[in-house]
C-alpha positions in Angstrom: 25.3 -13.3 20.4 29.0 -13.8 20.9 31.7 -11.3 20.3 33.5 -11.4 17.0 36.5 -9.9 15.6 35.7 -8.4 12.3 36.8 -5.2 10.8 34.9 -4.6 7.8 31.3 -3.7 8.0 30.3 -5.9 5.1 31.9 -9.0 6.6 30.2 -8.2 9.9 26.9 -8.0 8.0 27.3 -11.2 6.2 28.4 -12.9 9.6 25.3 -11.7 11.4 22.9 -12.3 8.2 24.3 -15.9 8.4 24.2 -16.5 12.2 21.2 -14.8 13.0 18.3 -15.0 10.4 16.0 -12.7 12.3 18.2 -9.8 11.4 17.6 -10.4 7.7 14.4 -8.3 7.7 15.0 -5.8 10.4 17.5 -3.2 9.5 17.1 -1.5 12.9 18.0 -4.7 14.6 20.9 -5.5 12.4 22.3 -1.8 13.0 21.9 -2.1 16.7 23.7 -5.4 16.8 26.7 -4.3 14.7 27.0 -1.2 16.7 26.7 -3.0 20.0 29.4 -5.6 18.8 31.6 -2.6 17.4 31.4 -0.5 20.6 32.1 -3.7 22.7 35.1 -4.5 20.6 36.6 -1.0 20.6 35.3 0.6 23.8 34.4 -1.9 26.3 31.1 -3.2 27.7 28.0 -1.3 26.8 26.2 -2.0 30.0 27.4 0.9 31.9 27.7 3.2 28.7 25.3 6.2 28.6 23.1 6.8 25.5 24.8 10.4 25.5 28.2 8.7 25.0 26.8 6.4 22.2 25.3 9.3 20.4 28.6 11.1 20.6 30.2 8.2 19.0 27.6 8.2 16.3 27.8 11.9 15.8 31.8 11.9 15.6 31.4 9.0 12.9 32.9 6.4 15.2 30.3 4.0 14.6 29.5 2.4 11.2 27.1 4.6 9.1 23.6 3.2 9.4 22.9 4.0 5.7 26.0 2.0 4.7 24.8 -1.0 6.7 21.5 -0.8 5.0 22.8 -0.4 1.6 25.3 -3.2 2.1 22.6 -5.5 3.5 20.5 -4.7 0.5 23.5 -5.6 -1.9 24.3 -8.6 0.0 21.0 -9.9 -0.1 20.5 -9.1 -3.9 23.5 -11.2 -4.8 23.4 -14.0 -2.2 19.8 -15.5 -2.0 20.6 -17.8 0.9 20.8 -14.5 3.1 17.6 -13.2 2.0 14.7 -12.8 4.7 11.3 -13.9 4.6 10.2 -10.3 3.5 12.5 -10.0 0.6 10.5 -11.9 -1.9 7.4 -10.2 -0.8 9.1 -6.8 -1.3 10.4 -7.8 -4.7 7.0 -9.1 -5.8 5.5 -5.6 -4.8 8.4 -3.7 -6.7 7.5 -5.9 -9.8 3.8 -5.0 -9.4 4.5 -1.3 -9.3 6.9 -1.5 -12.2 4.4 -3.2 -14.2 1.6 -0.6 -13.3 4.0 2.3 -14.1 4.9 0.6 -17.5 1.2 0.3 -18.5 0.5 3.9 -17.4 -0.1 6.2 -20.3 -0.6 9.9 -19.6 -2.7 11.3 -22.7 -1.7 14.8 -22.0 1.6 14.8 -24.0 
């Protein structure tokens, strides 16, 4: 994966989901890829960087928030069908099944 110069996290997510489809269904890989790119761009090579240093960057808020990455990925895939992963439709189908089950559930205790 090449080094890119993108400052906004949302733009990075769109770039990676477009260029590397295997990241569309795996938030951990997407987060790791974005962090590696961000660290390389701002702090130099990651090959000689200790895990302790990376954890310090995370603790200090110097890395993009993993929850923000996940939520942004969800929103992007919701509005941009071509960036959805293989598992997206399966997850949505399961969501619809659960919603249907909840709607037909009748608790007679009330």
